[in-house]
N, C-alpha and C positions, 0 to 999 in steps of 0.2 A: 753978766749972770755968774754967780759963784759956782765953782765946780761942786759935784755931788759930795766929795769928801769934805770940802770946806763947809758946805751947807750942813752936813750932818755933824761935823765937828761943832758947829754953832748950836745945833739942837741939843747935843750932849752937854755942852757947856751950860746951856740953859736949864739943865737939871731934869730934862724930860726922859732921858734914859739913865736912870740912876744906878741900877744894878743889873748889868747884862746877864749875870749868871742866875738870877732869880726869875724863873719862868712864870708867867701869869697862869692863873688857875682856870680850868674849865668850869663854867657856871651854868651852862645850858646845852641843849642839843638842838641842832638844826635838822629838821626833818624834811626830806624832799619827796614829793609824790609826782606821778607821771600823768597817766591818762585823765585823772580828775581835772588837771589844769586845762584840758582842751574841751571840756564840756561847756554847756551853756552856763550863764552866770548863776541861774537858780539851781541847776543841778550841781554845779561846782560847790556852791555854798552848802547844799544839803550833804553832799558826800564828804566834804572836808569836816563838817561837824561830826558825822558818823566816825570818820577816821580819828578825830581828836578824842572821841569817847572811847574808841578801841585802845588808843594809846594810854589813856588814863587807866583803863582796866588792866592792861598788860603790866603797867608799872606797879599797880596795886597788888596784882598777883605775884609779882617778883619781889615785893616788899622793898621797892626802891622809892624813897621819898621824893616828892616834887612839890613846888609851890605854885606853879602855873603851867597851863598848856594854852598857848596863844596862837590863833590862826591869823596869818597875814597872807597877802596875795602871793600864791605860788609856794608858800612855805608854812610849816608849823614849827613853833619854837616851844621847847619844854625847859623850864627853869628848874634845875636840880643841882645839888652839890655832888651827886654821884653820876656825873655826865657820861663818863666812859662806860659804866655798866648800863646806864639807861640807853645809850646809843645802841648797844648790842641787843638789848631786849626789844626796843622799838623797831629795829631792823627786821624782826621776825613777824611784824604785824602786816597782814594783808593790806595792800595799797601803798606801802612805803617802798620807795625806790632806793633810797640810801639815807644814812644819817651821819652826822659828824658832831663830836663833842666840840664846843666852841668856847673861845674866850670872848667876853662881851665888854666893850668899852664905849664911851661916848664917841660919837662920830666926828672927832677932831683929828687932824693929821698927826699931831704930836702923840696922841694916845695910840693911834694905829701903828705908828712907827715903833713906839716902845713895846707894845704887845707883840708885834710881828717879829721884832728882833729877839725878844725873849723866847718865842716859840721856836724860831730857827736855831737858836743856841741849844735848846733842849732836845729838839727832835731831828735835826739834820745830821746825817752821817758824814764824817770827814772824807774829803777827796771826791765826793759825788757832785753831779751837776744839780742845779736848782733853778727854779723860776718863781715869780710872784704872780698869782692870779688875782684879779680884782673885778668886781662888778658893783654897780651903785644904783640906788633908787632914791630920788628926792633931790632937793636943792642943797648944794654944798659949794664951798669956795675952792674945791679941787675936783679933778676928774679921776676916772678909773686909771687912766694912763699915768697921772701924777703919782698915784699910789704905787703902781708897778715900778716906775722909775726910781722913786725916792726910797722905797723900802728895799728894792733890789740893790741900790747903791750902798745903802746903810749896812746891809748884811755883808756885802763884799768888804766894806771898809772896816767894820768892827769885828768880823769873825774870820780874820785872816789866818788864825791858827787852825781853822778847819780845812784850809786849802780848797775852797769851793770854786766852782766855775758856773757861769750862766749858760743855760741851754733852753731857749724859748720853744724849741720844737718838740723835744721828748725828754724833759727833765726827769731825773730820778726822784726828786723830792720838790715839794711846792708848799709855799705859804699862801693860803687863800684868804682873801678879804672880801666880805660881802657887807656893803654899807646899805642900810635901810633907814632913811630919814635920820633920826637922831642917834642911832645905834650902829655900831660896827661889830661884825662877827668874824673872828679869825680862827682858822683851823689848818691842820696839816694832813689830816687823814679822813677817809670816809669808810663807812661800813656798808657793804652792799645789802640792799633789802630784798624781800621776796617779790615785791612788785604786785601787779594785779589790781584788784578793786577792793574797797573796804567791805568787810563781812556784813551781810545783811542788806546790801544795796541792790541785789539782783535776784531776790526771791528765794524760794525753798525748793530743794530737789530731794528725791528719794535715791539714796546711793546703795546699790547692791554690793555687799562687801564679803568677799571670801578671804581666806588666808593666802592671798597672792599679792605680789607687788603691782600687777596690772590693775586690779580692782582698787587698791589703795591709791595708786597714781591717778586713776580716773576720778576718784572722789576728790583728791587733793587739787587737781587741775580746775574743777568747777568751783571748789571752795575758794581757790585763789582768785577766781573771777567774781567773787562777792556773794556766792550762793551759801545758804545755810543748809546743812545736810540733815536728813532723817535717815538713819542707818537701818537697812535690812540686812542682818548678818546671817550668813549661811552656816549652819551647824557643821562642825568638822566631822566627816565620816571617820569610822574607826581606823581606816587604813592611813589616815593623814599623818599622824605621828609627828606633828610640828610643835615646836616649843612656843612659837608666837602664833596666837590664834587670831581669828577675825575679830573677836571681841577686843583683844589687845589693840589691834589696828584701829578700831573705831574710837577707842579712848585716846590713842596717840593723835589721831586726826582731830578729834574734838578739842584737844588741848591747844590747837592753833588758833582758835577763835575765842571771843570773850563776850560776856554779858548775854549769853544765849542758853536756851534749854534745848538739848539735842536728844530727841527720842531715839531709843535703840530697841529694835525688834529682832527676834530670833526665828528663822525659818528652820523648823526641826526636820532635818534631812531624813532621819530614820523613818518617820511616819510616811513620808512620800515614797521612799523606796519599798516599803511594805506593799504599797498599792501597785507598784510597777514590776514586781518580781516575776510575773508571768508574761511580760511583754517582750517582744523582740528588742534587741539592743537599740536599733535605729529608732523605733517608736518611743522607747523609754527615754532616750536622750532628748527627743523633741518635747515630749510631755513634761519632762523635768524643767526644761528651759521655759516652756509656756507657763508652767505653774509659778516659777520665780517671778516672771514679769507680771502675771496676773495679780500675785500678792503685792508686788510693788505698786501696781496701779490702784489697788484698794487703799494703800497708805497715802498715795497721792491725793485721793479724795478726802481722806480723814484729816490731812494736815494742810489742805488747800495749797498743795505743791504745784509746780509747773512742769515737772518732767522726771524721768527715771535715768539714772546714770549707771552704766555697766562697764566692766573692764575687759570686754571682748577684744581680742587681738586677731585680726583676720588670718585664717590659716592655721591657728594653733588649736589642736585637738578637734574632735568632730563637732562639738557644739559651737565652735567658733567659725564654722563655714557660713558663707553668705546665705545659702539656701536654708539652713537651719535657722539662721537669724531672721530671715524674711518670714518664715512660717511661725516662728515664736513671737515675733513682734505683733502679729495679729491679735494675740491674747491681751495686749495692753489696752485695748479699747480706744485706740487713737491717741493715747498719751505720748508725747514726744519722748523718744529714747535717745539719750546722748551717749556717744562712744568715744571719749577723748583719746583712747589709746588704740583705736581700731587700725590705724595705718602705721603704727610704730613697729620697729623691730625690737626684739627682746633686749638687745644690748643697750639701746637708747633708753629703755624704761629703767634698767638698772643704773645707768649713768646719771639720769636726771632726777633720781629720787631725792627728796629733801632729808635732812638729818632726822626728822621725826619718824620716818619710816625706813631708815637705813638699817634694815634688819635682814637676816638670812631667811628667805622664803622662796618658793617657786615663783617664777615671773607670771605665768598664766596658769589657770586652773584646768585640770582635766575634769571631765564630767564624772559625777559620782556613780554613774552607771558603769558596771564592770565591762571591760572589753571595748574595742574600737567598733564603730558603726559606719555604715555607708548611707549617707543621706538619700542616695538614689533609691533605696529600698522603701522609702516612706510613701504611703498612699495618702495624699493630702485630703481626699474626700472622706476618709475614715477618722480623721484626727478628732473632730469635735464629738463624734459619736462615742469614740473610745473614752474621751474625757468624761462624758456624762455617765457612761457605764461604770467607770472607776471612781466616780464622785470626786473629781478633781476641779470642778468648776467653782467651788467655794473654798478659796485658799485660807480663810480665817482659821479653820481647824488645824492648820499646819504652822500657824504663826503665833508667837507669844511675845507680849511686850515685856522686856527684861529690865529696862532702866530708863531714866531720864537724866542725862548727863547735864549738870548745871555747870557751865564753864564761863 
């Protein structure tokens, strides 16, 4: 058996590596998804179609041209001449784990070697370790190990000026080869995706949104799991004085999904506070919280939704106490209330925020009722009677539909 150097010398003499300094061009994006792949066949097929539609919409919105979005087992491939930009945009689509701009060649060993060498010459840093990764599907006259050995030997032989060394354990840089039937896809980098589930695969939820990171993160987390939001935005009290409003957050979050209509409602805080001005602080705080959840429950019915999402963080401010939350939740009429941030600390909420809501805001919201309150002061038996006396049982008079965001 000839040595690798002699073998690749023969390949080069055969004209298969004609210009080592001319790197092959990216012509597609390889899209990886995660949880979809472990679903049943029927569910996987449905969700991958939804994800492909979301990818098309994201590329259209970004004005990135593409000629095809193709679903294959475990992967989605997007053919585009702007593969690097497309990979970045697609990575922001819910359901995408990662993307890679790829070089596409016919699945023959000589094509793989030529393309792999060209990528290594363009992308590898001098003096750093490297490896070759390979996986293969279909029938071929070579194995994944053949690709790793032959391409690795060729890179060492032909790129001696880069002073590279092999490290199969923790290489600094890698040429990856994914062979699928009659095509081979080569790449050297991946763009991390947002993960989660494709938008629209998990129902509709009403998201209560104030000008706080916790409420925005709560909405983001359920959106990332495939839910479509209906936003109930809390009007900013006069003392808030923030430059980024809850309306701004709603529009930022809505921009993360595609091909959807997102209803946006405003809960007019000032109208509610007028009713509560003569109440004790403790009762006013609870009545405020109950009214918000009652209004959200009305929207759940109107939009055939499946739950309410709030940004409560246990122990932050009076209306985030568990007792207040228990008494307030009774006003939802049995609608499930989701609290994705309830057990978080404030630092983790700040750390985990995505770029779309990476803005300067309070992490958690204080109650719009002035002054602290002691939940122990509340007489539970009087709550509903007080709500009836203050005409708080019909939240529609406090809520206005402001917009339908078409995204």
